[in-house]
C-alpha positions, 0 to 999 in steps of 0.5 A: 871624077867621082868626087867631083860628081858627088860634090856637084850632085849634092850642091845641085840637089840642095840648091833646088830647095830639096830638104837635106835628107832628100838631097843626100838620098838623091845624090846617093842614088845618082852615084849608085846609078851612074858609077855603080852599074845601076845598083840603086837597089843597094841603097833601098836595102841599106835603108831597110836594114838600118831602119829595121834595127832594134837599136834605132827604136830607142831614138824616138823614145829618148826624144819622147823622154826629153819632151816629157821632162820639158812638159813636166817642169822639174826644177833644181834648187840653187846650190852655188850662191857662194861662188863668184857668179852665183846662180849662173853656176846653177844653170850649168849644174842643172843642165848637167843633171838634166842632160843625164836623163834627156838626150836632146840639147834643145830639150835641156836648154828649153826646160832649164831656160824656161825656169831659170831665165825669169828667175835670174832676170828678176834677181838682177843678173845680166841677161846676156850672161844668163842666156850664154850660160844656158846656151852653153849648159844646154849643149851638155844634153848631147854629151852626158849620156843618154845622148841622142847624137852618140846613139845615132853615131853608134847606129850609123857606125855599128859601134857599141852604144854602151861604150859610147854612153860611158865615153861621154861621162867624164868629158861631159863633166869636164866640160861642165867644170870648165864652163863653171871656171869661166863663170868664176873668171867672168864674175871676178873680172866683172862683178856687175854681171851677177848680184851678191847672193845671200850666204846660205848655210851648207847644211841648208843648201844640202838639204835643198837637194831633196828637190832634185830626187825625181831627176835622180830617180830618172838617171838611175832608171835609165843609166842604171838599167843600161850599164848594169846590163839589165836593159838594152838602150831601147828598153832603158829608154822605155823605162825612162819614159815610163818613169818620167811620165809617172813622176811628171803626173805625180810630182810635176806639171804633166797633164794629158794635154801636155802629154799629147803635145809631147807625143806630137813633138816627138813624132815631128822631131823624129820625122825630121831626123829620120828623113835626114837619116834615110838620105845619109844611109843611101849616100853612105852606101854609095860611098862605101861601094865605090871605096871613096874613104879608102881612096882618101886614106891612100891619098893622105898616105901618099901626101904624108899628111899627119893624122892630126892635121887631118883631124884639124881639117875635119874640125874646120869642116865641122865649124863651117858646116855648123853655120848652115846645118843643125847638129844631127843633120851635120853629123849624119851627112858627114859620118859616111866619109869622116868615120872610115877616114879617121878610123882608117888613120888610127883614131879610136871609134869610141873617142871619135864619137865623143869628138864628133858630138862636141863638134855638134855642140859647137854647131848648136852655138854657131849662128845663123843656125845655132839651135840653142840660141834660137830656143833661148831667144824665144824663151826670153821673148826677144828681150835678148837678141840673137846677136847678143845671145851669140856674143854671150855664148862665144866663151862657151864655144871656145871652151868646147873647142878647147875640150877637143884639144884636151881630148886629143892630147889625153884621149884616155879621158874618153876611153878610160871608163868604157875600157874599165867597164867592158875591157 
């Protein structure tokens, strides 16, 4: 009866047109009032506790870091002209580097796409392939630390942020390599997608690396201070924002007007995230008080469902939700059930954070709400339609799903590095 009430109340509040955060919160308060003896105050206390946590203050700072980088207009020299697919590989490489200083997938796609698309279009690259590589590469902003999704996951589940950030490093690099492998295969089977680039001497190509030193400084300032134990996630984010602002004003295109725009963008983005976060916390409190995850674990043990089949069902659930919700909203909405359920079945919480983040990345490429697709369609001034962008991103969508399978078979890819660092 409680499960039925939960589903009907959430559906009812969503259908009224309420924003997702409000719908989640109202459903949670209804559960607390009707099924938990009117303990609605517990929802208020839970929201207060989570929003006064010091760790959560790093969320707007990492959002601001991404906004400042987009406004600064940093670029990276092309280094992959020798490979089949040419500068399409540069899109993946730049997104990987950019993802190491920006926790937002859309920020990475926007920053790299605004520079790369006009250049590659002028060179004669297939427009759909360019957008597909940018859409796929942009998702690395959520997996390569510092990751906004891993940060929120850690705050919601009380999991070590440092371990989660380290857990995303090797899977993020693995996904980047798989993206490049696909580009090689695609360019080999259909050479017309990319023109033959003039061969550049190795020393000349390596000498061009000096152009990316601002991003390397940012990576060192953010991740170095965090992993060295010098700074907390919040302090590391603050250091990153300061370094990005200094480099943006001195080496990039950052101005006071763009800085103000970045601050406004940060406030709007965090406001949206915070409302969803607030509603999810209330819902999570009601679910926890009523013991619903424990009931699910007991039912699964009685039915004899394998934990891996349950993981498959959760992946399918994320694929369906990815068609209707943006990634962070989807994660915040589902974690109150998914986290205790899967960790109760024996899955490692650090590993699970990486899996959930990858499924969010899949959602960023899934129409009709694939945010990376919308960002890139806007950057192309609709020269590439949403349908064309979605079709071009399908291989990258499949690569991300394949990486979930790889990590399930070899979970050490995600857990080895944090284990070595923290024991």
